[in-house]
N, C-alpha and C positions, 0 to 999 in steps of 0.2 A: 488400731481403730477402725470400727467398721463403718463403711460408707454411709452417708446418710441418704435419706430420700430425694434431697435437692441433687445430690451427685448424680444419682440415676436419671433423675428428671432431666438434668443437663446433657448427660450424656446421651440419653434417647434423642434430644433435640439436635445436638451435632451429628447424630448418625442420621438421622432424618434430612437434614440440610445436606449432608454429604452424598445421600442417595439421590437427592434432586438434581434432574438431568440440567446440563448447560442449557442456556438460551437458544443456541444453535439447533437443539435436538427437538425443541417445541412447534408446533404449527406455525404457521403464518399469523393464524387470527390470534394465539397465544403469545405471541412475540409483538404483535400490535398492542395487545393488553398490557404487556409488560412495559413496553415503551411509554404509552401513555401514563403509565405509574410512575417509572421514572422521572418524566417531566414534571412531575408534581414538586420534585427536589429541585428544580432548576428554574431562575429566573426567568420572567417573561423575556427580559431582551436577550437573553442567552437561547431561548426557544426559538425566537425569532432570528436569530444568527443562524441557527441549526437548518432552518427552514429554508433560508436563502441560498446557504452553500451547499445544500444536498443537491439541488437541482443542477448544479454544474459539476458534479462529481461524475467520473467515468471510468468504465474498466475496458473501453475501446482501445485506450492506449495504456501501456503499462511499461514501467521501467526496470532494466536489468542492470545492477552493478556487479562487474567481475572483478573481485578481489582487490578493490579500492583500499591502498592501504594508508592514503591521508584521509583521517576521519573528518577533518574540517572541510575537504572537498565535497566529500558523500554527504555529510551534514548540510551543506548547503544545496545539494541536489534536493533534499528532503524538503527544505524551505520551496524550493521552486516547484516540485510536485504539488505541495499543499496550496500553492498560489495558483496553478493553473488547473486544478481540478482532478490530478492524478490520484486514485486512492491505493493502488497497491504498488509496491517496490519490491523487487525480489532482489536479494543480495547473496552472492555466490563468495563463499569463503574457502577458497582452496589453500592458501597459503597466510592470508591475515585476516584475522576476526575483526570485525568492524563495531567500533564502540561509538555511538552517539556523541558528537560534541555539543553540549548543552548551550554553549555560548554561541555557537553558529546555527543550530536547529531551531532555538528559540521556539522550543514547544511544538513544533509541528509534526513531530513522531507520533504524538498521542492521537492524533487525528488521522493517521494514514494506517495502512496493513502493511507490515514489514515482514516479509516472509524470506527466512534464512535458510541457505542451503550449505550444509558442513557435515552431512553424515557419510560422505562416501569418498573414495580415492579421487573420482572427479566428478565434482559438484557442478561443473559447467553442463556437461552431457545432461546429467540428471534435471538440471532447472530449464535447460532450452528443451529437451523432449517432453517435459510436463507441460510446457507452455504451447508448444506444437499441439500436442494431443487436446487442449483446450481451444484449439481454432486460431492461435495467435500465429503471424507471420513474423520471424525474426529479422529485425531491421539492425544490421551493424553499423555503428559511427566509425567512419574511418577517412582520414584525410586523403589516402592514397588510392581510394576507389573512386573511380570517375562513373559514378551511377547517379543516383535522384538526389536531389536538392529538397529542402524544406517546400518549396513550392511546386515539384513534380512527382512527389512521393505518392504513389496510390494510398489513399485513406479510407476505402469502402470497406475493407476487411480490418479485423483488429489485428494490431500490431504491437509488438514489444521491442522499444528501444534500447540496444544494447551497448554499454558503455566500459571501456577498460581503464587501465592505468595509464597515465599520462606519458610516462618513459616507455614501456613496452607495449602498450597499445592492448587490443584483445589477443587472446591466445588462438593458437591455431585450430584447437577444437571450435571455439566460438565462431572464427571465421568460416571455417567449413561447413557449421550448421545454419549459417547465416541465409535467408531466403533473399535479402536485398541488402544493399547498402546505401548508406546516405552521408552526404558531406555538405558542409557549410562553406559556400564560397567565399574566398579571400583573396585580396589583392596585394597583401602585405609581404615582407621577408620571414616574418615568423610562418612557423609550418604547421602550428596547431594552436587550438585554444584551451584553456583552463576547462577542465571536465564540467564543473559548475556552471562556466560560462556556456559552454557547449549545449549542456542539458537547458538550459533557460532559454537559448535562443530557439533552438529546436521546438521546445513545448509551446512557447509564445506561437509562433508560426503554425506549428501544427493543430493546436486547439483553437487557434482563431478560425483556421479553415475548417474544422471540425463542425464548430459552433454555426457557421455560415453555409453549412451542407444541409441536405435532406438525409443524411445518414442516421441512423437510431443509434445514437451514441450514449445515450442516458441509461443509467441505473434500472433494473426492474422495482417493482413495489418491494419485493421481498428483500433485495440489495439494500434499497433505503432504509427499509426498515431495521436491518442486522447492523448496518453503519450507524445508524442513529441511536441504537441502543449500546454501541461501542463508545459513541461519543457523548452520551448521558451517563455512562459507568465512569467515565474518565473524570466526571465534574462532582461526584458525590462518593463518600466515604462508605467503603465496605460494599459496594453494588451486589457482589454475590450474593451476600446475606439476605441483602433485603429483596431481591427477586425471589431466592429460595423461599423466603418467609411469605411473600406475597402469592406464589404459585402454590405453597403449601396450606394456603387459607385464602382461597379464592373468593 
């Protein structure tokens, strides 16, 4: 059977959509146009919520989870990150692949940037080297290091809080690459806290200090735009097609 003209028209449209660049490759001006267009598909209440929450998002602090094999604990950390305004979470998968526990994460993952490292023999080294190159200081959480506490840790420079498994803790590579160590002071018999509890305590204290400081911890205009596009895209059906159609017909 000979293909119809409608088939060729549909094929041309598909190829055109495929050829359209990803939103991140557009200029800031065009991305702002895309954001304004996407917001037309979202309720006023949700738009207001976006505006309120984006003001407290930060990349001054980021979280690194090294080989967390308990998905409920890692998922609880995601919830804390969303609650305290941490946008990026780096997940190292050397031995264990992390799968989100939806009953624990409660949808928080769709508002966050999850960056996974699982392509090399030692993903810990790759992840931490990348963060250092981006200007982050690596702050390892360990109850055995008598270094900084949440009240004394210097926060003037960007830093990544590094968490390991509850039983083994952080690997030797992670500890060797750390620039600083932080502990939560405790006065009981138990030696350590659950990782999700530790993350919540640290993030509450450190973000509160950050918000009360004169440090420029907020996102740039470009970062806000990109994140808002991702949030809006999470709320509507087939956002890629909508964006490509909009940019193909300005």
